[in-house]
N, C-alpha and C positions, 0 to 999 in steps of 0.2 A: 423037871421044871420047865414051864413054857418060856420061850425066849421073849424078852421085852419087845412088843410090836414096834417100838420106836427104833430098835436096832436092826430090824429086818432089812432095811434098805442097805445095810452094810454086809449082809449075809451072803455067803456063796450058795446057800440052800434054795434060793429062789431065782428063777430065770425068766425074765420077760423079754419080748421083742422090744427093740428100741422105742417104737412109737407108743406101746403100752406103758413103758417106763415114763415117757413124757407126760402122758395123761395122768398117771398116778402121782408123779412128782408135782405137777401143777394143781393137784386136787380138783381136776376138772369134773364138773357136775352139770349135766345138760338139763335145762329147765324148760318145760312147755309153758309159755306165758300166756297164750291166748289164740283165738282164731276168730274169723269173721266171715259172714256170707254177704254177698252184695249183688245188686242188679242195676240195670240202667247205666247211667253215667256216674262215676264215683272215683275218688282218689284219696289215699291215706298217706300222710307223711310220717315216717318213723324217725325219731331224733338221733343225732349222733350219740353213740354210746361206746364206752371203753369196754366192750364185750364182743364176743363172737356171736353172731346172730344167724339163725337159720329160718327158712320159710319153705313151705311145701304147698304147691297148688293142687288141691284135692279135686276141684271141679272148675271148669271154665278156663279162661286165659286172662292175662293182664300184661301191662308194661311194668318193667322195673327200671327206674331212673335213679342213678346213684350220683350224689353231689360230686362235682369235679369231673364227671365223665360226660362226654358230649352225646354219644350214641345210646339211645334206650335199648333195653334188652327185652325180647318177647319171651314170656313164660307161658307154657301150655299145661294142660292137665297132665299130672304126673311128674312135672319138673320140680326139682328141689334145688335151692341155692343156699350157700353159706357165705356170709360176709364177715371177714375178720378185720377189715379196715375200720376206721373211726368215722366214716362218712355217714351223714344222714341219707335216707333214701325214700323213694315214693313208689307205692304200688298203685296202679291206676287202670281203669277200663279204657281210657283214651288219654291222649297227651294234652288235651285242652282243658280238662276238668281242674278246678281249683281244689287242691287237697285240704282235707281237714287234718288236724293233729291227732296222732294215735292216742295221746294221753286223754283227750276228750272222748274219743270213741270207746276206749276200754276202761274209763273211770268207773270204779265200783262194779265192773263186769263180773268179777270173781271167775268161777269156772264156766260161765255162760259163753256161748258163741253169739256174738253180737251181730246185728244186721245193719247194713248200710245201703242206702239207695232204695230202688224199687225192684223187688224180686230176689231170687237167690240162685242165679245162674252161675255165680262164682262163689268158691269156698276155699279159704286158706287157713292153714294152721302154722304157728311159728313159735319161736322161743329163743333162748340164748344159752351160752355156755358160761357158767360161773367158774372162775378159777381163783387160785390164791392171789391176793393183790400184789405180792412181791414176785413169787416164782412163776406166776401166770404168764409173764412176758415171754417165757421160753416157748409156750405153745403159740402165742400170737406171732412170734417171730418166724415160726416155721411154716405158717399158713399164708397162701396168697390172699390178696384183698377180696377176691371173689372166686368161688367155685360154683359153677352152674352145671348140674347133672340133669341132662335132658331125658325125656321119656324114652328116647331111642337108645339110651345107654344100656349096655349089658347089665349094669347095676340097678337099673330102674325097677325090675320086678321085686327085688329085695326091698328097695326103698319104699315102693308102693305098699307092700305088705306091712312094713313098719308104720307107715303113715296111717293106713287104715286101722291098725291096732291102736295107734295114738288117738285117732278120732273116737274110736269105740270107748277107750278109757276116759277121754275128755267128756264124753256125753253121758257116761254111766255114773252110777253111784255104787259101783261094786266094791267090796272090801279090797283094800290094797291098791286102789286105782292110782293114787298119787305116786307110790313107789313104782308101780308098773310103768306109768308114764315116763318117769325119770330114766328107768332102765332102757325102755324102748328108744327114747331120745338119744341116750348115750350110744346105743347101737347105730342110730341114724348118723351121728357124727362120725363114727368110725367108718361106716359104709361110704359116706360122702368123700372122706379123705382117700379111701381105697380107690374110688372111682377117679379121683383127681390124679392119683399116682399112676394109674394104668392108662390114662388118656391124655396126659398133659405133655407128652414128649419128654425132652430133656429138661429136667428141673434145674433151677439155679443152685449153685453150690451152697450147701447148708445142711443142717441136721436132718431135715426131711428127706433130702436126696440120699444122704448117707444111710439113713435108716431103711431106705427102700432098695439100696444097692446090695445084691446078694453076696458080693465079695467083701463088702465093708461091714454090713450089719452084724455078722458073727463077732467081729472084733469089738464093735460097740457093746454087744451083749456081754462079752468077757469083762470089759472095763466097768460096765454098770453093775455086774454081779459082784465084783470084788475090787472096788475102787481103792482099797487100802493096800493092795498088793503092789510091790515094786515091779511094775511091768517094764519089760525091755522091748524095744522095737523088734528085735529078732523073734521073741516069743509070740508077739501078736501076728507077725508076718507068717510064722510057721503054722499058727493056728488056722490061718485062712489059705494055707498052701500057696503062698506067694514069696518071692524073694524080698529081702528087706527094702531094697531100693524101689522095686515095683509097688510094694504095699504102701510105702511112704508117699510115693507120687500119686497113686490111685486114691488113697485116703484124702490127701489134700485137695485133689480135683473134686471129689465128692462132697467133702465136709467144709472145704474152704480154709481149713487150718490143719497143721500136722497132727498126727495121732496123739503124741504125748502132750501137746498143747491142749488138745481136746480133753484128755484125761485130767490135766491140771485144772481146767475150767470146770469140769464136772465135779471134781472134788470140792471146789470152792462153792458151787451151788449147794452141794450137800452140807457143807459147813455152815452156810447161811441158814439153811433149814434147821440144822441142829441147834444153832445158837438162838434161833427164834423160838423153837418149840420145846427144847429140852433144858433141863437144869444140869446137864452133864458138864463136868469141868473141861476147860479148854484143852488141858493136857491130854485128856482121854479122846476128845474129838480129833486132836492132832494125830495121836497114835493110831486110831482106827482108820484114818485116812492116809496112812503111809508116811507120815512125817516123823523123823527121828528126834525132833526137838520142838518145843513150843516156839522157839525163836524162828526156826525155818518155816513153820506153819504160819506164824503171825506175819512174817514178811510177805509170804505168798498171798495171804488173805488181804493184807493192806494194799498190795499191788492190784488185786482184783476189784476190791470194793472201795478203796480209798480210806478205810477205817481199820483200826486194830480190832481183833476179835472181841476184847472186853468192851471197847468203846461201842462197837456195833451192837453187842448184847445190851449194853446200858441204854442205848438210844431207843431200842424197841421195848424196853421195860421189863426184861426178865429180872426177877428179884435176886440180887446178889446174896441175900441172906440164906437162900435155899441151895446155894452152890458151894460145894466143898472142893477147893483146889488142892 
């Protein structure tokens, strides 16, 4: 019998690297939302959005002005940038042009590439990353406000190939174009983050730094693969060939929290997802996440979310009539 897909996230039979786990957990889906060509003097203002946004300069160059930042950023042909902050931003041919609103430019554009100004010496394509409205914060929290991958980056050739394929799909009416665009855009997101990890120097403490740390990532993978196991610090340290003390110190420096605290928080994120999406009894969720009693699980969940599991489930509207405790 096939295993219930809902329970695969608790299975030891699947093993993802930590960043892949984040992308899957947040249900990240990269969407190509539009593109425009422009010439002469022009400027477009993109509104503040509670989404991760990306933009690729296919041809020409422009200025990127982000609200709240004083210095504008020059973007050249082949540059790609990812914005995970909630600031509005402007793309412009020059710093003096009055921007038009993106909503008016792309209104009813559909799949078309719209034109702005006179000529077409500039061409841009962009989109956003759609994530789960609740768990998506996990991805937003690990990304910096701006990642700018320049054409001189070692990752530029891969990104340029992906961008060219995106343009091809955007302009074509080939079968499967929508799905192909989504997959290419998701690969772009991953490649942009890889470029950031390899060129940003020392990352701030957090999940992204821990996921990129070759000494810590294997321990994260173990905890993600089997969150219900009663992990001991000695076991995790041994698995990465470190002493208990060294592992605990290195993990906290990389992730910002101790390893068993991270495990407890990861379990609570999984519990939130299960309570939102499944009709599984609370007792079973508690058991498969390693808690010996509903009471211990409920106390941990309430400390993390501020709500008891049943109250949390009731608030999000899972029907109690379909749950057998």
